[in-house]
Each structure stands twice: as structure tokens, then as C-alpha cells.
PLY file of the C-alpha trace (Angstrom):
ply
format ascii 1.0
element vertex 88
property float x
property float y
property float z
element edge 87
property int vertex1
property int vertex2
end_header
14.26 -36.52 36.04
10.45 -36.06 36.50
8.25 -33.09 36.33
5.73 -31.57 38.72
2.47 -29.81 37.95
1.05 -27.43 40.12
-2.37 -25.52 39.85
-1.84 -22.04 41.44
-4.38 -19.57 42.45
-3.46 -15.97 41.41
-5.57 -13.16 43.08
-5.45 -9.78 41.28
-5.22 -6.65 43.53
-8.67 -5.30 42.09
-11.50 -6.35 39.76
-9.95 -3.50 37.41
-6.83 -5.40 36.60
-6.59 -6.36 32.92
-6.35 -10.40 33.29
-4.87 -10.79 29.88
-1.99 -8.36 30.70
-1.52 -10.02 34.17
-1.45 -13.49 32.32
1.45 -12.11 30.15
3.26 -10.75 33.18
2.97 -14.05 34.97
4.53 -15.89 32.02
7.42 -13.30 31.82
8.21 -13.68 35.35
8.66 -17.51 35.36
11.87 -18.83 36.56
14.00 -20.79 34.32
12.92 -24.22 33.78
9.27 -23.44 34.40
6.45 -23.13 32.03
2.57 -22.55 32.07
0.50 -25.14 30.78
-2.60 -23.15 30.60
-4.81 -20.60 32.56
-8.34 -21.18 34.00
-10.49 -18.39 35.34
-12.57 -18.45 38.62
-15.21 -15.76 39.56
-14.58 -15.26 43.26
-16.85 -12.55 44.20
-18.07 -8.96 43.47
-16.38 -8.96 40.16
-13.01 -10.20 41.27
-11.86 -13.07 39.08
-8.84 -15.19 40.10
-6.41 -16.70 37.55
-5.43 -20.35 37.76
-2.38 -21.29 35.93
-1.16 -24.84 35.91
2.63 -24.47 36.17
5.07 -27.39 35.12
8.46 -27.42 36.84
11.29 -29.95 36.90
11.08 -32.34 39.92
14.44 -31.27 41.00
13.72 -27.62 41.09
12.70 -27.72 44.82
8.89 -27.50 44.48
6.96 -24.37 43.67
8.60 -21.92 46.12
10.44 -20.22 43.18
7.31 -19.82 41.27
5.20 -18.50 44.17
7.94 -15.97 44.85
8.09 -15.00 41.34
4.31 -14.56 40.96
3.94 -12.63 44.15
6.50 -10.05 42.95
4.39 -9.38 39.64
2.64 -5.89 39.38
-1.08 -6.26 40.10
-0.85 -9.57 42.11
-2.48 -9.65 45.59
-1.75 -13.13 46.58
-0.72 -16.75 45.34
-1.53 -20.10 46.60
-0.93 -23.48 45.39
-4.24 -25.35 44.92
-2.86 -28.76 43.95
0.51 -30.44 43.18
1.05 -33.82 41.52
3.86 -35.55 39.47
3.59 -36.12 35.73
0 1
1 2
2 3
3 4
4 5
5 6
6 7
7 8
8 9
9 10
10 11
11 12
12 13
13 14
14 15
15 16
16 17
17 18
18 19
19 20
20 21
21 22
22 23
23 24
24 25
25 26
26 27
27 28
28 29
29 30
30 31
31 32
32 33
33 34
34 35
35 36
36 37
37 38
38 39
39 40
40 41
41 42
42 43
43 44
44 45
45 46
46 47
47 48
48 49
49 50
50 51
51 52
52 53
53 54
54 55
55 56
56 57
57 58
58 59
59 60
60 61
61 62
62 63
63 64
64 65
65 66
66 67
67 68
68 69
69 70
70 71
71 72
72 73
73 74
74 75
75 76
76 77
77 78
78 79
79 80
80 81
81 82
82 83
83 84
84 85
85 86
86 87
């Protein structure tokens, strides 16, 4: 069974959101079998910073839909988008 790495873009609801706390909530929200392999940060505009987690999921997990849904339901998240996906 292979694995898939997906770089996601998570936009916080406002620049006032504590990004360290948001990272913790994202990690806690992961469905079974998923793990985060690091975070990057991307300054978007006007003090707003997006989180760019790289998520590893089993190839048979059905893609990134479960991760996207879990991240979208985290308090403080405005939107979630998949930036890049590849097999590892």
C-alpha cells in the first residue's frame, strides 16, 4: 500500500488567529491514518498568514477529502484548498 503526500493551504478566519494554536487543532482533527509531515507559513496580505501543512495519507484512504473536511470543521479556519498532491 502506497502513501500520498498532499500540500494543503489553510486560511485562518482573521489575522488575529494564533497560528500555533491553529496548528495544534489541525493536528488533533486528523482522521485515522493521516499525519502531518510539517507546516510552512505563507504571508498572504494585510497581515494574514496561511498555514501550509503537508499531510500524509494512505493511498487507499480515498484521497484528501476526509482531511479537507476535518480541517474545514476546525475552529478558526476560513477555507482549505489542496495545493499539490503526489505519491511517495
